[in-house]
N, C-alpha and C positions, 0 to 999 in steps of 0.2 A: 260389785266393783265401786270404785270411787267415782267422783264426779269431776269432769274437766272444768277448768276455770272459764269464766265467761269471756275472757280475752283470747282464749285459745282459738286459732284459726279453724279448727275442726268443729267448733261449736260445742253445745252442751248435750251430752247423751248419758243415759243411764243403761248400763249393760247388766243383764241378770244372767248369771251362770246357770246352766242346765245340768241335771244329773245324767242325761243321755246325749248322744252325738246328734243333736237336732239343730237345724239351722232355722231359727225363727227371727222374727223382727227385732226381738229383744236381745239377741246375742250375736247378731251378724251386722256388719257395716259394709256397705258397697262404697269403695273409695274411688270409683270411676266417675262420679258426679263432679261437677264444677265446685260445689260447696263442700265436697268431701264427706258427705253423710247422706246417702240416698237409700231409704229403707224399702223402696218399691221392689227391688230385686232381692228376695229373701234367700234364695237357694243358689248354690253353686251351679253353673251350667254343666252340661254333659260334655265331657272333654274326651276326644279321640287322641291317644298318645301317638299312634302311628301316622306317618306321613302317607298321603295318597300319591301313588306314582302315576300321575295322570299322563306323563310323557313316555312311560315305558323306560327301557334302557337307554339313557340319553348319551352314552359314550359313542364315539364315532370311529375310534381307531380299530385297527385289525386288517385293513387292506394291505399294508406293506408286509405284515406278518404272513399273509396268505400267499404272496407272490414274490417275496424277496427274502433277504437276510440282512443281518447287521454284523459288521466287522470292524475292528479298531484300525486307527491309523495315527501317525504321529506328526503330520505335517499340516501346514496351512492350506495346502492344495492337494487335490487328487487328480492325476493325469493318466489317461489311457489312450490307447491307439486302436483304431478299427481299420480292417482291411478295406481297400478300394476294390472296384469291380475288376474282374479277371480280363474281360474283353474290352475292346477298344470301340467306343461309340461316342458320337457328338450329336447333340440335338439343339434345335432352336431354343433360345431362351424363352422361358414362360410355359414350355410344355411340361408333361407329366414327368415325374421324377424317375425316369427309366435309364438315364446315362448322365454324364457330365453335361450340365446345362450351359451352353455357350451360344455366342452369336456366330452363326455359320451362314455363309452366303457365297454365291458366285460373283466374283469381282471382275472376271474377264472370261471370254469364251474358253472353256476348258479349264479354267483356274479357279480354285476354291480358297478361301481364307478362314481361319478360326479367329474368334474374337480375342481381345487382350486379356491377359491374366490366366490363360489356360495353356497347359503344356502340349506340345505336338507329340503324338504317339503314332502317327501314321508315317510309314516309310516307303521309300521307293520300291516297287515290286508288290506291294500290298494289292489285293483285290478287294473292292468295296461295293456295298449296296447303298445307293443314294435315293432319297425320296424328296421330292419337291413339296413344301408345306403350303397348303391352300387353306382357304377359310374353313373347309370342312375337315381339315386335318389329314386328308389323303390326296396325294397328288401323283405326278409322274414318278414311277420307280424304274430305275435302271441299275445294271451292274457294270462296273468299270475297272480299269487298271490304272494305278498310280504310276505315271511315267516320270515324274520329276518332283523334287522338293525344292522350294524356293527358286523357281525357274529364272526369275529376273534378278535374283541376288539381293533384293532390298526388303524382303519380308520373310523371316525364317518360318512363319506359320502359314505359308502359302504353298499349295501343291496343285499339280495338274492331273486331271482324271480323264482318261480316254475311254469312252463307252464301248462295250463290246458290240452293241446293237446300232451304232451310229458313228459318224465321223467325228463328232465333238458334242459337247454338252448342248449347244445351241440347236443342233439338228436332232438331238434326243428330246427336246421339249423344254429345256431349262433356259430361261432368259437372264439377262444381265441383273445382278442384285437380287436374284431369287434366293429366299431362305430355304434351307435344306436340313434333312437329317441323314446322317451317314454313320455306317459301322463297317469294320474290317472283317472279312469272312475267310481270308486266306492269303495266298501269294502265288506268283507264277514267274518262272525264270526260264530262260532259253538254255539250250545245251552248252556246256562249257562256260557258262556265265558265272561270275563271282557271286558269292552268297549275299545275304541281306546286309545292307550298310547299317552299322550301329546295333545297339541292343537296348532293350527296355529294362529298366530298373523297377523292381517291385516298389510300389508307393503305398503309403497309408495316410489316413487322416487322424489328427491328434485332436482330442477334446479334454477339457478340464473342468472342474468344479471346485467351489471352495465352501468350507463349512461356515455356518452362522452360529452365533451364541444365542440361545433361547433362555429367558429367565422369567421367573414369576415368584410370588411369595404370598403367604397369608400371615396376618398380624392380629393379635389380640392383646388387650391391656391386662395387666395383672388384675385389676378389680373385676373385669368381666370374666376372667378365668375362675375367679373365686365364686361367682354367682352361677351356680350349677342349675341348669334348666334341661331336664332330660327329654329327648325326642327319640322315639323308636323309629329306626330307618332300616331299609334294606339297600345297601349300596350297590352300585353297578359292578364293583370289583368282586362281588360274590359274598362279602360279608354282610352280617346284619346284626342288630342289637340296639343298645341305647347309647346315644352320643349326645354331648352338649356342644362345646365350642369346637370339638373335633369334627363335628358334621361339616362346618365350613371348610376346615382344613382338608378333609377327605375330598370334598368337591373341587377344591383348588388343585389338588394332586391330579384328579381325574381329568380336569380341564386341561392342565399342563401336558398330560400324556396325550391328550387329543391334539394339542398344538404341535407336539413333536411330529406327528404324522401329517397334519394339514400343512405344516411349513414345508415339508418335503414335497407335497403334491402341488401347492400353489406358489412356491418360491419363484422369484424373478431376480435376475442379475441387473444391477443398476447400469444403465447406459452412461456414456460419457458426458451427457448433458444433465444427467440427474443431479439434484441437490443433496441426495441421501448421503453420499460419501463425505461431503463437506459437513453435514450434520453430525457425523461420527468422527470427525477429524481430531477431536480431543483425544481419542485413543490411538492416534496415528494411523487411522484406516485410510487407505487410498482407493478401496473399492467396496462395494456393498452388495447385499443380497446373495442369493444362491439359486441355481437353476433347478427348479422343481420339475415334477413330471409333466404337467400340462405345458410349461415353457419348452421342455426338451422335445416333446412331440410336435409342437407348433413349429419349432425351428428346424428339426431334423427328421421328423416323421411324416405321418399321413394324417391330414385333417379332412374329415367328411362332414360336409355341411347340410343340414336339413332346412330348407327354406320355408319359414313359417307362413309366408304369404303366397305360397304357390308359384313363385317365380324362380328363375335360375335353373340349374341343372337338376335340382331335385325338388319336386313339388311338395305341398304340404301333405304329410302323412304318407309320402311315396316310399319311404323306407320299409313300409310293410310289404311292398312288392318284392318278390324274389329276385327280379331282374335288377332292382336297386341294390340289393345285397351282393349280387353277382359282380357288380361294378367293383365292390371292395375286394372281392377275391381276385379279379383281374389284376388289381394293383398289387395285391399281395404276391401274386406270381412273379411280378417284376422285381420284387425284393427278395428277402431270404426264403420265402415259401416254407415258413415253419409250420409244421402240420397241426400241432395242438396249441389252441389259444384260448384265452379266458375273457369272457365279456362281463364288465361291471357296469351296470345300467341303472339310470333312474327309473321311476315307475312307469312313466309313459312310453319310454323306448322299450322297456322290457315287455310291455303289453303289445307293442308294435311287432316285436319279434315273435311273440306267442301267435298273433293273428297271422303273421307271414307264414308260419309253419302250419298252423291249423288249416290255412286256405289250400294246402297241397292235398288234403284228403277230400276227394270228390263227394264223399258221403257225409261230410261234416258241415252241411249247411246250417247256418244259424249257430254254430259253435257247440253242437251237442255231441260231438265225437272227437273231443280234443285228446290230449295225452298220447297214449299208445294206440288210440283208436279202438280200445277194448272196453270202453265204459259200459256198464249194465244199468238197468233200472233200479237195482238194490244198492247202488254205491253212489257216492257223490261225484258229480262230474268233474274231471280233472281238466282245468282250463289253462294249464301252464306247462312249459317245457323247460327241463333243466339243461339240456344239451341237444346237439344235433350235428350231423355230418353233411357237408356239402362239397361235392368234388373230391379233392384229396385232403380236405381240412376238417378237423374236428373242433367244435366250439362248446365250451361250458359256460352256461349263463347264470348269473347271480345278480341280485339287487345290491346296489352300493348305497348304504344308508346315508353316506355323507352327501349324495346328490339329491336325497329326498328331504333331509331335515330342514325345517322351516327357519332355523337360525344360522344355516350355512349355505350350501349351494342350492337348497331348495328355495331360498330367498332370491338368489341370482341364478336363474336357470338356463343360462346359455350353454352350459356343458350338459350333454345327454348321456355320456358314458365313455368308456375307454376300453380298448381291446389290448390285452397284454399277452405276448407269446410266452408259452410255457417251455422255455428253453434255458440253456446255460451256455456260458462262454469260458474258454480256457484262458487264464491270465497268470502272470507271474506275481506271486505274493512276496513282497520284500521282507515282511516280518517272519514268514515261515521259511523263505528261501527256496521255494519250490513252486511248480505250476499247479494250480487248483482250479476247479470249476466252480463258477459262481452264476447266480441267476442274472439275467439281463438287467434286472432291477434290484438294487441293494443299497443299503445305508452304510456309510462310513462315519464313525464317531471318533473323536479325539481321546486317545488313552495312552498311558505309559505306566511304568512301575510306580511313579510318583503320584499320579492323579488319573483316575478314570472318570471321563466327562460324558459317559453315555447317559446317565440319569443320576445326577447328584442331588442330595437333599441333606440339609443340616439345619439346626435350631440355634438362634442367637437371641440375646436379650438377658433378662434376669428372672423370667417366669417359666415354669414348667420344667424345672431341672437344669435350665441353661443359665450359666452365670458369666456371660461374655462381656457384658457392658452394664452401665448403671441405668439403662433405659428400662422403664417398668413395663415391658411388653415381652411377649413370646412371639418371635418371627420365624416362621418355617420357610426356608428358602429352596428354590428349585432351580437347577441349571442343566443345560445340555449344550453340547457343541457338535454339530453333525451337518451332513450334506447327503444328497441322493445322487447315485451314479446310474445314469440311464444309458445303458449300452445298447447298440444296435437299434436306435430309435426308429429306424426306417422300417422296422417290422411292427411298430405300434400304430394303433389307429385312435384318433380322438374324434368323438362324435360331438358335434356342435350344432347349435341352432342360431340362425341369423334371420334378420327381417326380410 
C-alpha cells in the first residue's frame, strides 16, 4: 500500500498486504487508541454475537389475561351498578365491613338514632337484635321490638326499641349515648292490626371508571438505520434471530405492553386537590387518572396488613399461622363467600403460605414431608403447594412476577399479594344488546368502526418505508386507551406490609 502524508492525523504507516487472512502487525491497525494507530493489539477479539439473557424473561404482563378479559367500549366513562345487601343492618362507624357503617347510638332511654347521610330502613313492627359496642367489641346483646319511628317528630332517623327482656334499654344494660350494632330479624303484629307501614325499595350502588390514554414511541435516525450492526437475540415474545435497530424497537413494544397491564394495576384517580388535571388542561381535561386494581381494593375491598415490626393485629411472620389465614376466611364469609379464589403472591408471602400448609402435617418436622406428604428418598422433596382447601373455600396459589421484579414492585415491596375471586357477573352489554357474563375483573378499551384503540402501532417519518414527513427519522408510535373494571371488589383481598 501507499504511504500516508506526514501531516495526516493518523500518522505514517506502511501496510503490507498478505496472501492469507492473517492479522499481523503489518496489516492491522487498532483505531481505538488516542493517536489512532496502536499496534499492540494485533488480532481481533473473540466476539459473542448472542446476547446473554441474564434476567431471563423480563416481561411482566399476563396477570390480567389469566383472571380477566378485554372488551371494547365507545364512551369516555364506564358505569356499572352493584347490588346492596339484602338484609337490614347498621353498625358503629369504624367496625369491619359487615353492614352499612354508620354512627349508631342511644340518644335517650329507649330511643336510637342513625347518623346523618344514611337511609332509614327500619320500620315500626320490626324485631331487632342490638349489641352494645365495648372496647373488646362484644357487649350487651338483647332482642327488641320497634314500637315507634320518629317518636318526637323532629328526627326521621330516630326510633324507639322496647326490649323483650327488660322494660327499656336502660334496664337492659344500655346507657345514654352508648354506641351499638343493630340488625332486623323479622317483625311482630297483633291480631287484626294493620300491616307494615311503608315499603323498601331495592337499592344499588353505582361505580364508574374512566379510561386513560397510554403512549410511547421508538425513534431512530436515517443514518443509524443505514449502519447495520447485527445482534443475535431471543425475544420475550417467542421470536429469535438477528436484529439491529429493531432490537430496541422490539423492547419498546414489549415495555409498552407491560405498561398496559401495570397501568391497570397501579392506576389512581386524581383527587380534587391534585394538580394533575390542570397539567393536562391543554387537552380540555377536567379529571385525570384511572382506578386501578390496588386502588379499587383499597377503597372498596379488603386490605389485610402484615405488621413487619411485630406490632398491631398481625405480628411479623404471623400470616404463616393458620389462625391468621382463618381471619381472612371469616371476613370472606361476611362478603360474597365465593368458593374458588386465586392467590397471586410475592416470593416471601408464597413461602409463608407453603410453611403454613406444611405445618399441618405432624410428620413434617423440618419440612421433609411437604407436598402431598408422599415424598420418598428417591425423589426430590416437594417443598411447595399449588393449591389448598380450607372450610368451604378453594385457593389456587401462584407467584406474581410483577411483585418480585427488582425494577417494579420488588423495588417497593409494601404489596405482598392479591386474592382474586374466580367468578363472573351478569351485566347488560350495550354493544351486544343482551345480558352476558363477565369476569369480576376485566379491561375496557376504546374502539369503534373508525378506530380501534386497544393497541395501536404506526410508523411516521421518512425512513424504513414511511414517508409522512421530511424528518430524517423512523418513529414507531404506540397508543392505547383503556381502563379496568373491578366489580364486586368486596370479594378481593389485598395483602400489604406496613411498619
